All heavy atoms as an XYZ file, in Angstrom:
749
protein
N     117.462    181.142    -16.152
C     116.667    180.475    -17.170
C     115.394    181.282    -17.397
O     114.731    181.683    -16.456
C     116.317    179.057    -16.729
C     115.260    178.406    -17.552
S     115.647    177.053    -18.629
C     116.903    176.159    -17.864
N     115.083    181.515    -18.651
C     113.865    182.222    -19.046
C     112.812    181.176    -19.407
O     113.074    180.257    -20.193
C     114.123    183.143    -20.252
C     115.223    184.152    -19.941
C     112.836    183.827    -20.703
C     114.946    185.090    -18.803
N     111.632    181.325    -18.835
C     110.512    180.459    -19.171
C     109.423    181.321    -19.790
O     109.067    182.372    -19.252
C     109.962    179.742    -17.925
O     110.997    178.916    -17.385
C     108.763    178.876    -18.272
N     108.921    180.881    -20.929
C     107.815    181.566    -21.591
C     106.649    180.603    -21.687
O     106.828    179.446    -22.077
C     108.221    182.042    -22.988
C     107.184    182.961    -23.578
O     106.864    183.994    -23.001
N     106.657    182.599    -24.722
N     105.478    181.074    -21.297
C     104.278    180.241    -21.386
C     103.283    180.899    -22.329
O     103.189    182.124    -22.395
C     103.620    180.047    -20.007
O     103.188    181.314    -19.513
C     104.578    179.406    -19.027
N     102.570    180.079    -23.053
C     101.546    180.566    -23.971
C     100.294    179.716    -23.793
O     100.344    178.494    -23.950
C     102.038    180.476    -25.421
C     101.036    180.860    -26.509
C     100.635    182.319    -26.383
C     101.616    180.559    -27.879
N      99.199    180.368    -23.452
C      97.900    179.711    -23.395
C      97.219    179.906    -24.742
O      97.196    181.021    -25.274
C      97.034    180.319    -22.294
C      97.459    179.989    -20.873
C      96.764    180.924    -19.887
C      97.139    178.544    -20.549
N      96.666    178.828    -25.278
C      96.052    178.859    -26.596
C      94.609    178.378    -26.500
O      94.349    177.271    -26.021
C      96.826    177.953    -27.573
C      98.261    178.448    -27.734
C      96.104    177.857    -28.919
C      99.166    177.470    -28.470
N      93.674    179.227    -26.964
C      92.283    178.801    -27.120
C      92.041    178.719    -28.619
O      92.286    179.676    -29.363
C      91.314    179.799    -26.488
C      89.866    179.308    -26.538
C      88.908    180.258    -25.863
C      88.945    180.036    -24.382
N      87.821    180.675    -23.682
N      91.610    177.574    -29.061
C      91.429    177.311    -30.482
C      90.040    177.714    -30.967
O      89.067    177.652    -30.203
C      91.651    175.825    -30.762
C      93.050    175.304    -30.419
C      93.059    173.785    -30.424
C      94.086    175.866    -31.371
N      89.952    178.087    -32.246
C      88.645    178.369    -32.859
C      87.796    177.098    -32.887
O      86.615    177.122    -32.549
C      88.827    178.878    -34.289
C      89.497    180.220    -34.404
C      89.697    180.554    -35.880
C      90.641    181.702    -36.059
N      90.962    181.946    -37.469
N      88.411    176.017    -33.326
C      87.752    174.712    -33.385
C      88.295    173.896    -32.221
O      89.445    173.452    -32.259
C      88.040    174.009    -34.711
C      87.560    174.761    -35.918
C      86.052    174.796    -36.024
O      85.399    173.808    -35.610
O      85.525    175.809    -36.504
N      87.489    173.654    -31.215
C      87.973    173.045    -29.971
C      87.729    171.543    -29.938
O      87.368    170.978    -28.922
C      87.305    173.751    -28.799
C      87.580    175.249    -28.806
C      86.963    175.945    -27.657
N      87.822    175.748    -26.483
C      87.488    176.117    -25.266
N      86.330    176.697    -25.040
N      88.312    175.904    -24.266
N      87.946    170.867    -31.055
C      87.733    169.420    -31.121
C      89.057    168.678    -30.946
O      90.132    169.259    -31.043
C      87.053    169.045    -32.436
C      87.849    169.514    -33.637
O      89.020    169.171    -33.790
N      87.228    170.316    -34.497
N      88.957    167.380    -30.678
C      90.155    166.565    -30.420
C      91.150    166.594    -31.581
O      92.354    166.631    -31.363
C      89.767    165.122    -30.110
C      89.133    164.985    -28.749
O      89.317    165.839    -27.882
N      88.382    163.923    -28.559
N      90.648    166.567    -32.796
C      91.529    166.540    -33.973
C      92.373    167.809    -34.047
O      93.596    167.742    -34.252
C      90.699    166.383    -35.245
C      91.536    166.311    -36.497
C      90.683    166.150    -37.753
O      89.571    165.606    -37.670
O      91.161    166.585    -38.812
N      91.757    168.960    -33.877
C      92.486    170.229    -33.942
C      93.450    170.363    -32.769
O      94.577    170.838    -32.932
C      91.503    171.417    -33.973
O      90.593    171.237    -35.062
C      92.237    172.738    -34.148
N      93.033    169.942    -31.604
C      93.907    169.999    -30.428
C      95.138    169.132    -30.643
O      96.275    169.574    -30.419
C      93.138    169.594    -29.156
C      92.111    170.675    -28.794
C      94.092    169.339    -27.988
C      91.118    170.270    -27.722
N      94.964    167.906    -31.084
C      96.097    167.000    -31.295
C      97.009    167.485    -32.420
O      98.235    167.387    -32.311
C      95.613    165.574    -31.552
C      95.074    164.894    -30.307
C      96.076    164.861    -29.153
O      97.261    164.526    -29.382
O      95.680    165.196    -28.026
N      96.440    168.027    -33.498
C      97.250    168.558    -34.607
C      98.078    169.739    -34.109
O      99.273    169.844    -34.405
C      96.337    168.970    -35.760
C      97.002    169.773    -36.848
C      97.959    168.955    -37.665
C      98.479    169.808    -38.825
N      99.515    169.180    -39.577
N      97.457    170.623    -33.333
C      98.164    171.798    -32.813
C      99.277    171.377    -31.866
O     100.392    171.906    -31.937
C      97.180    172.754    -32.125
O      96.159    173.109    -33.073
C      97.870    174.010    -31.620
N      99.011    170.416    -31.013
C     100.044    169.898    -30.104
C     101.219    169.353    -30.913
O     102.384    169.639    -30.615
C      99.454    168.809    -29.214
C     100.456    168.192    -28.268
C      99.817    167.119    -27.398
C     100.853    166.471    -26.497
N     100.262    165.431    -25.638
N     100.929    168.600    -31.946
C     101.965    168.015    -32.793
C     102.798    169.093    -33.495
O     104.025    168.999    -33.565
C     101.317    167.089    -33.822
O     102.262    166.588    -34.716
N     102.137    170.115    -34.002
C     102.840    171.208    -34.679
C     103.767    171.914    -33.695
O     104.929    172.203    -34.014
C     101.830    172.198    -35.316
C     102.515    173.481    -35.742
C     101.126    171.548    -36.499
N     103.291    172.192    -32.490
C     104.126    172.854    -31.485
C     105.340    171.990    -31.131
O     106.472    172.479    -31.077
C     103.314    173.167    -30.236
C     102.250    174.260    -30.399
C     101.308    174.265    -29.216
C     102.899    175.622    -30.599
N     105.118    170.711    -30.905
C     106.214    169.820    -30.531
C     107.195    169.580    -31.674
O     108.324    169.143    -31.444
C     105.665    168.492    -30.004
C     105.042    168.560    -28.613
C     104.362    167.237    -28.267
C     106.090    168.923    -27.558
N     106.785    169.895    -32.890
C     107.678    169.705    -34.039
C     108.911    170.609    -33.966
O     109.892    170.375    -34.664
C     106.932    169.949    -35.354
O     106.695    171.333    -35.560
N     108.881    171.624    -33.106
C     110.046    172.516    -32.951
C     111.162    171.874    -32.134
O     112.323    172.288    -32.238
C     109.623    173.823    -32.265
C     108.700    174.680    -33.081
S     108.379    176.292    -32.307
C     107.342    175.811    -30.916
N     110.838    170.850    -31.373
C     111.826    170.209    -30.498
C     113.001    169.677    -31.302
O     112.834    168.968    -32.285
C     111.167    169.079    -29.708
C     112.022    168.536    -28.602
C     111.251    167.634    -27.659
O     110.236    167.044    -28.074
O     111.667    167.542    -26.505
N     114.207    170.066    -30.871
C     115.426    169.608    -31.524
C     115.784    170.345    -32.803
O     116.809    170.056    -33.410
N     114.963    171.297    -33.218
C     115.209    172.010    -34.479
C     115.651    173.448    -34.273
O     116.040    174.109    -35.228
C     113.951    171.992    -35.348
C     113.560    170.608    -35.806
C     112.322    170.659    -36.646
C     111.906    169.259    -37.057
N     110.570    169.257    -37.661
N     115.550    173.945    -33.038
C     115.932    175.323    -32.739
C     116.961    175.273    -31.620
O     116.629    174.924    -30.481
C     114.706    176.170    -32.333
C     113.644    176.141    -33.439
C     115.132    177.598    -32.016
C     112.343    176.826    -33.077
N     118.200    175.614    -31.951
C     119.312    175.440    -31.021
C     119.108    176.149    -29.680
O     119.461    175.607    -28.636
C     120.598    175.935    -31.677
C     121.828    175.661    -30.855
C     123.092    176.098    -31.566
O     123.168    175.937    -32.798
O     123.990    176.583    -30.872
N     118.525    177.327    -29.680
C     118.387    178.105    -28.441
C     117.220    177.645    -27.567
O     117.094    178.066    -26.416
C     118.248    179.620    -28.730
C     119.509    180.156    -29.373
C     117.020    179.907    -29.574
N     116.389    176.764    -28.088
C     115.246    176.239    -27.335
C     115.739    175.135    -26.401
O     116.097    174.046    -26.835
C     114.184    175.712    -28.302
C     112.895    175.166    -27.710
C     112.185    176.206    -26.859
C     111.985    174.683    -28.829
N     115.803    175.425    -25.112
C     116.367    174.494    -24.118
C     115.367    173.439    -23.650
O     115.763    172.400    -23.139
C     116.883    175.263    -22.904
C     118.010    176.200    -23.215
C     119.278    175.390    -23.493
N     120.319    176.263    -24.006
C     120.933    176.088    -25.153
N     120.640    175.084    -25.932
N     121.869    176.921    -25.550
N     114.097    173.723    -23.801
C     113.079    172.755    -23.410
C     111.726    173.203    -23.915
O     111.471    174.397    -24.070
N     110.879    172.223    -24.201
C     109.526    172.527    -24.666
C     108.565    171.500    -24.072
O     108.885    170.312    -23.986
C     109.441    172.533    -26.209
C     108.044    172.959    -26.676
C     109.864    171.212    -26.796
C     107.954    173.242    -28.170
N     107.431    171.994    -23.646
C     106.372    171.148    -23.094
C     105.053    171.629    -23.671
O     104.841    172.846    -23.800
C     106.315    171.360    -21.585
C     106.409    170.148    -20.745
C     106.272    170.539    -19.271
O     106.851    171.509    -18.804
N     105.510    169.750    -18.566
N     104.180    170.713    -24.008
C     102.844    171.063    -24.473
C     101.854    170.244    -23.653
O     101.921    169.013    -23.636
C     102.667    170.773    -25.981
C     101.248    171.119    -26.417
C     103.691    171.547    -26.804
N     100.967    170.952    -22.972
C      99.954    170.301    -22.138
C      98.573    170.619    -22.692
O      98.316    171.745    -23.129
C     100.050    170.779    -20.685
C     101.381    170.483    -20.030
C     101.638    168.998    -19.891
O     100.726    168.191    -19.761
N     102.903    168.630    -19.928
N      97.685    169.628    -22.664
C      96.318    169.788    -23.153
C      95.383    169.857    -21.948
O      95.491    169.046    -21.020
C      95.927    168.615    -24.085
C      94.461    168.694    -24.474
C      96.824    168.604    -25.316
N      94.484    170.835    -21.974
C      93.515    171.015    -20.899
C      92.579    169.805    -20.811
O      92.051    169.346    -21.824
C      92.691    172.282    -21.153
C      91.662    172.523    -20.075
O      92.053    172.616    -18.900
O      90.465    172.608    -20.420
N      92.394    169.296    -19.617
C      91.500    168.141    -19.433
C      90.131    168.565    -18.909
O      89.200    167.766    -18.879
C      92.125    167.080    -18.497
C      92.430    167.675    -17.120
C      93.367    166.483    -19.137
C      92.869    166.647    -16.086
N      90.010    169.817    -18.527
C      88.747    170.305    -17.975
C      87.760    170.671    -19.071
O      86.570    170.407    -18.960
C      89.021    171.509    -17.081
C      87.820    171.963    -16.336
C      88.203    172.900    -15.210
N      87.013    173.553    -14.729
C      86.838    174.853    -14.695
N      87.800    175.656    -15.081
N      85.711    175.359    -14.266
N      88.261    171.311    -20.100
C      87.470    171.699    -21.273
C      86.266    172.572    -20.944
O      85.207    172.437    -21.539
C      87.011    170.467    -22.046
C      88.133    169.583    -22.548
C      88.352    169.792    -24.012
N      89.448    168.987    -24.490
C      89.341    168.110    -25.469
N      88.198    167.902    -26.064
N      90.396    167.447    -25.862
N      86.449    173.488    -20.008
C      85.385    174.431    -19.676
C      85.336    175.571    -20.676
O      86.277    175.808    -21.431
N      84.239    176.302    -20.681
C      84.066    177.418    -21.600
C      85.154    178.469    -21.419
O      85.645    179.045    -22.375
C      82.680    178.056    -21.407
C      82.360    179.146    -22.400
C      82.383    178.690    -23.855
O      81.996    177.553    -24.153
O      82.818    179.492    -24.700
N      85.559    178.716    -20.177
C      86.587    179.732    -19.921
C      88.011    179.166    -20.011
O      88.976    179.918    -19.937
C      86.375    180.369    -18.546
O      86.572    179.405    -17.532
N      88.135    177.864    -20.185
C      89.454    177.229    -20.253
C      90.129    177.494    -21.587
O      89.475    177.676    -22.607
C      89.326    175.713    -20.092
O      88.786    175.369    -18.856
N      91.441    177.476    -21.549
C      92.235    177.450    -22.771
C      92.483    175.990    -23.099
O      92.410    175.119    -22.235
C      93.548    178.206    -22.571
C      93.363    179.706    -22.584
C      92.862    180.368    -21.485
C      93.683    180.442    -23.721
C      92.681    181.748    -21.501
C      93.512    181.821    -23.747
C      93.007    182.455    -22.636
O      92.837    183.807    -22.658
N      92.772    175.693    -24.355
C      92.913    174.306    -24.799
C      94.317    173.743    -24.607
O      94.469    172.563    -24.304
C      92.531    174.198    -26.283
C      91.109    174.668    -26.509
O      90.192    174.091    -25.908
O      90.918    175.640    -27.264
N      95.322    174.582    -24.804
C      96.709    174.120    -24.808
C      97.581    175.108    -24.046
O      97.387    176.326    -24.139
C      97.228    173.976    -26.254
C      96.450    172.868    -26.981
C      98.726    173.690    -26.289
C      96.752    172.753    -28.454
N      98.549    174.556    -23.325
C      99.578    175.356    -22.668
C     100.921    174.969    -23.276
O     101.301    173.802    -23.252
C      99.596    175.080    -21.166
C     100.779    175.644    -20.376
C     100.802    177.170    -20.440
C     100.745    175.159    -18.949
N     101.616    175.954    -23.838
C     102.970    175.766    -24.361
C     103.942    176.362    -23.359
O     103.784    177.519    -22.958
C     103.130    176.465    -25.717
C     104.553    176.532    -26.284
C     105.073    175.138    -26.627
C     104.607    177.452    -27.497
N     104.934    175.585    -22.951
C     105.977    176.055    -22.038
C     107.314    175.868    -22.748
O     107.647    174.763    -23.163
C     105.973    175.258    -20.719
C     104.600    175.318    -20.063
C     107.052    175.791    -19.773
C     104.422    174.313    -18.930
N     108.048    176.977    -22.890
C     109.363    176.919    -23.517
C     110.403    177.515    -22.574
O     110.108    178.410    -21.787
C     109.373    177.687    -24.859
O     108.825    178.996    -24.680
C     108.569    176.942    -25.918
N     111.642    176.990    -22.671
C     112.740    177.426    -21.803
C     113.925    177.876    -22.649
O     114.262    177.245    -23.656
C     113.193    176.281    -20.889
C     112.119    175.784    -19.988
N     111.710    176.455    -18.863
C     111.351    174.670    -20.056
C     110.753    175.773    -18.268
N     110.510    174.688    -18.983
N     114.574    178.954    -22.168
C     115.716    179.546    -22.850
C     116.775    179.926    -21.823
O     116.449    180.220    -20.669
C     115.289    180.792    -23.631
C     114.129    180.532    -24.542
C     112.822    180.730    -24.097
C     114.324    180.055    -25.822
C     111.736    180.456    -24.919
C     113.246    179.784    -26.652
C     111.949    179.981    -26.197
N     118.012    179.979    -22.245
C     119.100    180.373    -21.350
C     119.099    181.871    -21.058
O     119.556    182.294    -20.002
C     120.450    179.982    -21.947
O     120.547    178.575    -22.032
N     118.575    182.675    -21.991
C     118.597    184.126    -21.829
C     117.464    184.753    -22.650
O     116.887    184.102    -23.529
C     119.935    184.682    -22.313
O     120.062    184.488    -23.711
N     117.201    186.032    -22.388
C     116.213    186.757    -23.188
C     116.680    186.875    -24.636
O     115.866    186.834    -25.557
C     115.964    188.158    -22.606
C     115.049    188.159    -21.388
S     113.396    187.474    -21.714
C     112.709    188.711    -22.786
N     117.982    186.992    -24.828
C     118.523    187.070    -26.183
C     118.215    185.783    -26.959
O     117.873    185.830    -28.137
C     120.035    187.328    -26.161
C     120.426    188.684    -25.637
C     120.397    188.809    -24.106
O     120.363    187.774    -23.384
O     120.390    189.956    -23.620
N     118.335    184.645    -26.269
C     118.000    183.376    -26.910
C     116.510    183.312    -27.241
O     116.118    182.810    -28.300
C     118.386    182.196    -26.018
C     119.879    181.923    -26.021
O     120.621    182.576    -26.784
O     120.317    181.045    -25.242
N     115.671    183.817    -26.350
C     114.235    183.816    -26.627
C     113.926    184.701    -27.833
O     113.120    184.329    -28.693
C     113.436    184.285    -25.422
C     111.948    184.162    -25.660
S     111.008    184.668    -24.250
C     109.650    185.453    -25.086
N     114.584    185.844    -27.915
C     114.383    186.729    -29.062
C     114.835    186.048    -30.358
O     114.177    186.186    -31.395
C     115.122    188.055    -28.858
C     114.607    188.884    -27.691
C     113.157    189.315    -27.820
O     112.692    189.544    -28.956
O     112.472    189.415    -26.786
N     115.926    185.293    -30.302
C     116.397    184.547    -31.475
C     115.391    183.463    -31.867
O     115.170    183.217    -33.060
C     117.769    183.938    -31.198
N     114.792    182.826    -30.905
C     113.757    181.804    -31.128
C     112.578    182.401    -31.874
O     112.043    181.794    -32.813
C     113.336    181.236    -29.774
C     111.993    180.576    -29.703
C     111.806    179.261    -30.115
C     110.897    181.249    -29.158
C     110.570    178.643    -30.014
C     109.668    180.634    -29.042
C     109.497    179.337    -29.477
O     108.267    178.732    -29.371
N     112.158    183.590    -31.466
C     110.975    184.213    -32.051
C     111.127    184.479    -33.543
O     110.133    184.436    -34.279
C     110.639    185.517    -31.317
C     110.170    185.344    -29.873
C     110.025    186.703    -29.203
C     108.877    184.552    -29.796
N     112.350    184.711    -34.011
C     112.563    184.983    -35.437
C     113.138    183.784    -36.195
O     113.358    183.863    -37.401
C     113.459    186.224    -35.635
C     114.842    186.021    -35.009
C     112.769    187.476    -35.095
C     115.844    187.111    -35.349
N     113.339    182.673    -35.496
C     113.844    181.471    -36.146
C     112.814    180.986    -37.178
O     111.619    180.940    -36.892
C     114.093    180.385    -35.093
C     114.665    179.131    -35.698
O     113.963    178.378    -36.360
N     115.942    178.900    -35.463
N     113.246    180.609    -38.383
C     112.309    180.177    -39.429
C     111.387    179.021    -39.010
O     110.222    178.984    -39.431
C     113.227    179.758    -40.580
C     114.494    180.494    -40.351
C     114.632    180.639    -38.866
N     111.866    178.108    -38.201
C     111.027    176.999    -37.735
C     109.889    177.552    -36.875
O     108.721    177.186    -37.048
C     111.857    175.955    -36.957
C     110.968    174.902    -36.321
C     112.891    175.307    -37.869
N     110.225    178.445    -35.955
C     109.201    179.041    -35.093
C     108.236    179.913    -35.904
O     107.026    179.900    -35.666
C     109.841    179.879    -33.982
C     108.826    180.579    -33.145
N     108.500    181.903    -33.329
C     108.044    180.135    -32.128
C     107.559    182.242    -32.463
N     107.260    181.189    -31.728
N     108.758    180.636    -36.875
C     107.904    181.490    -37.707
C     106.853    180.651    -38.430
O     105.672    181.025    -38.488
C     108.748    182.321    -38.700
C     107.877    183.026    -39.732
C     109.602    183.335    -37.936
N     107.243    179.496    -38.966
C     106.287    178.610    -39.649
C     105.233    178.072    -38.678
O     104.046    178.019    -39.004
C     107.010    177.458    -40.348
C     107.676    177.863    -41.625
C     106.707    178.499    -42.623
O     105.647    177.916    -42.916
O     107.027    179.608    -43.118
N     105.663    177.679    -37.495
C     104.722    177.201    -36.480
C     103.763    178.333    -36.093
O     102.555    178.119    -35.949
C     105.474    176.643    -35.247
C     104.534    176.419    -34.071
C     106.190    175.349    -35.611
N     104.280    179.538    -35.959
C     103.452    180.699    -35.607
C     102.373    180.962    -36.650
O     101.254    181.351    -36.311
C     104.313    181.946    -35.451
O     105.184    181.806    -34.366
N     102.710    180.748    -37.912
C     101.714    180.926    -38.983
C     100.569    179.935    -38.815
O      99.394    180.292    -38.986
C     102.369    180.762    -40.349
C     103.262    181.918    -40.731
C     103.932    181.654    -42.063
C     104.949    182.734    -42.397
N     105.658    182.447    -43.659
N     100.900    178.690    -38.507
C      99.851    177.692    -38.267
C      98.986    178.114    -37.078
O      97.752    178.096    -37.155
C     100.451    176.303    -38.018
C      99.403    175.321    -37.568
C      98.588    174.685    -38.495
C      99.184    175.073    -36.216
C      97.583    173.810    -38.080
C      98.185    174.206    -35.794
C      97.389    173.582    -36.735
O      96.387    172.739    -36.320
N      99.635    178.496    -35.980
C      98.911    178.876    -34.773
C      97.982    180.060    -35.057
O      96.829    180.080    -34.606
C      99.884    179.203    -33.609
C     100.685    177.956    -33.222
C      99.131    179.759    -32.401
C      99.866    176.770    -32.744
N      98.447    181.041    -35.804
C      97.625    182.205    -36.138
C      96.336    181.794    -36.856
O      95.291    182.412    -36.669
C      98.418    183.187    -36.987
N      96.409    180.729    -37.638
C      95.241    180.261    -38.379
C      94.208    179.519    -37.551
O      93.046    179.436    -37.944
N      94.617    178.971    -36.420
C      93.686    178.186    -35.590
C      93.357    178.869    -34.266
O      92.493    178.404    -33.534
C      94.243    176.760    -35.313
C      94.400    175.975    -36.604
C      95.545    176.800    -34.525
N      94.012    179.971    -33.971
C      93.899    180.643    -32.684
C      92.647    181.503    -32.575
O      92.389    182.336    -33.439
C      95.123    181.531    -32.473
C      95.245    182.274    -31.154
C      95.537    181.299    -30.014
C      96.333    183.328    -31.240
N      91.887    181.290    -31.516
C      90.801    182.196    -31.168
C      91.329    183.291    -30.257
O      91.081    184.467    -30.456
C      89.653    181.459    -30.473
C      88.526    182.387    -30.067
C      87.393    181.654    -29.411
O      86.843    180.721    -30.012
O      87.059    182.013    -28.251
N      92.079    182.868    -29.219
C      92.699    183.835    -28.309
C      93.882    183.184    -27.605
O      93.992    181.964    -27.546
C      91.694    184.371    -27.285
O      91.238    183.334    -26.445
N      94.748    184.028    -27.083
C      95.918    183.538    -26.394
C      96.322    184.477    -25.281
O      95.876    185.625    -25.215
N      97.171    183.980    -24.409
C      97.735    184.781    -23.320
C      99.128    184.242    -23.040
O      99.387    183.054    -23.192
C      96.860    184.693    -22.074
N     100.028    185.129    -22.642
C     101.408    184.735    -22.439
C     101.959    185.321    -21.148
O     101.583    186.427    -20.766
C     102.236    185.221    -23.626
O     103.591    184.866    -23.462
N     102.833    184.560    -20.515
C     103.597    185.044    -19.366
C     105.036    184.570    -19.560
O     105.273    183.398    -19.844
C     103.056    184.508    -18.021
C     103.953    184.921    -16.871
C     101.632    184.967    -17.778
N     105.969    185.510    -19.419
C     107.388    185.206    -19.535
C     108.046    185.587    -18.219
O     107.799    186.684    -17.701
C     107.981    186.012    -20.692
S     109.708    185.643    -21.025
N     108.872    184.688    -17.686
C     109.513    184.983    -16.400
C     110.899    184.381    -16.317
O     111.254    183.479    -17.061
C     108.647    184.513    -15.222
C     108.286    183.053    -15.251
C     109.065    182.121    -14.572
C     107.180    182.598    -15.944
C     108.742    180.784    -14.588
C     106.841    181.251    -15.963
C     107.628    180.335    -15.276
N     111.675    184.926    -15.398
C     113.052    184.505    -15.152
C     113.069    183.629    -13.900
O     112.565    184.037    -12.861
C     113.924    185.742    -14.948
C     115.406    185.433    -14.936
O     115.784    184.265    -15.077
O     116.183    186.395    -14.804
N     113.609    182.440    -14.038
C     113.659    181.517    -12.882
C     114.985    181.631    -12.183
O     116.007    181.740    -12.764
C     113.468    180.081    -13.354
C     112.089    179.839    -13.893
C     111.828    178.385    -14.199
O     111.926    177.543    -13.295
O     111.551    178.097    -15.361
C-alpha cells in the first residue's frame, strides 16, 4: 500500500478557509477509483511554524497514485489548493 501525505499551510489561516479547504479535499472521496482511502486532519495547535491541514491518501500501487495525480477530479482540487496555498510539504511511502 502506498501512502502519500501532504502538509498544507494556507495563505489565509482562518477557520472559514480551513474548513472550505478540508471540504474541497474530502470532495474527492468516492470519485476517484484508484483512491483507496482519504483522511484530512486539521491542526489544533495553530502555531506559527505549524501547517494547517494534513492530507493522507492511500493507493494500491505507485501506478495508481500516478493515475490519481492526473485524474480530472484531483486536477480541479489541485487548482483550488494552488490558489490558497502558502507552502506545502509531502512524504510518500510504501507500507
